[in-house]
C-alpha positions as CSV (number, residue, x, y, z in Angstrom):
1,M,10.6,-16.9,-0.8
2,L,11.1,-16.0,2.8
3,F,14.1,-13.8,1.8
4,F,11.6,-11.7,-0.4
5,L,8.9,-11.6,2.1
6,V,11.3,-10.1,4.8
7,G,12.4,-7.5,2.3
8,L,8.8,-6.6,1.6
9,L,8.2,-6.2,5.2
10,V,11.0,-4.0,5.9
11,V,10.1,-1.8,3.1
12,N,6.5,-1.7,3.9
13,F,7.5,-0.4,7.5
14,I,10.3,2.0,6.6
15,L,8.7,3.9,3.6
16,P,5.6,5.4,5.3
17,I,7.8,6.4,8.3
18,E,10.0,8.4,5.9
19,Y,7.1,10.3,4.5
20,V,5.4,11.6,7.6
21,G,6.5,13.8,10.3
22,I,7.8,13.1,13.7
23,K,4.4,13.4,15.1
24,W,2.8,10.7,13.0
25,R,5.7,8.1,13.1
26,A,4.6,6.1,15.8
27,F,1.0,5.9,14.2
28,C,2.4,4.7,10.9
29,G,4.7,2.4,12.5
30,C,2.0,0.6,14.3
31,I,-0.6,0.5,11.7
32,G,1.5,0.3,8.4
33,A,0.8,1.0,4.8
34,W,-0.6,-2.3,4.1
35,A,-3.6,-1.8,6.5
36,I,-4.5,1.4,5.0
37,G,-4.4,-0.3,1.5
38,V,-6.5,-3.1,3.0
39,M,-9.2,-0.6,4.0
40,L,-9.1,1.3,0.9
41,L,-9.7,-1.8,-1.1
42,A,-12.7,-2.7,1.0
43,L,-14.0,0.9,0.2
44,V,-13.4,0.6,-3.6
45,A,-14.9,-3.2,-3.7
46,N,-17.9,-1.8,-1.9
47,Y,-18.7,0.5,-4.9
48,V,-17.2,-1.6,-7.7
49,R,-19.0,-5.1,-7.8
50,D,-17.4,-6.8,-10.9
51,W,-14.0,-8.3,-10.0
52,R,-12.6,-7.7,-13.4
53,H,-13.3,-4.0,-13.1
54,L,-12.0,-3.9,-9.5
55,S,-9.0,-5.7,-10.5
56,L,-8.2,-3.2,-13.2
57,I,-9.0,-0.2,-11.1
58,V,-6.5,-1.5,-8.4
59,S,-3.9,-2.5,-10.9
60,C,-4.1,1.2,-12.5
61,G,-3.3,2.6,-9.1
62,G,0.3,1.5,-9.5
63,I,1.1,2.9,-12.9
64,P,2.3,6.3,-11.4
65,L,4.9,4.4,-9.4
66,L,6.4,3.0,-12.6
67,F,7.7,6.5,-13.4
68,T,9.7,6.5,-10.0
69,W,11.5,3.3,-11.2
70,W,14.6,5.4,-12.3
């Protein structure tokens, strides 16, 4: 379990840095993609009160990533 967690943390740190310019790399390295996701989840949860609908909306956000699998 710890092995997978370390791999997830490395990916969560490196991928956002790859997509931004040199000017924003330090900011993305300090904040991280997970923090932005948590803030967006709180914003969406403020407007969507039913937990089932919230779960569906959050899960549908990952569907476009399925096309990048290959």
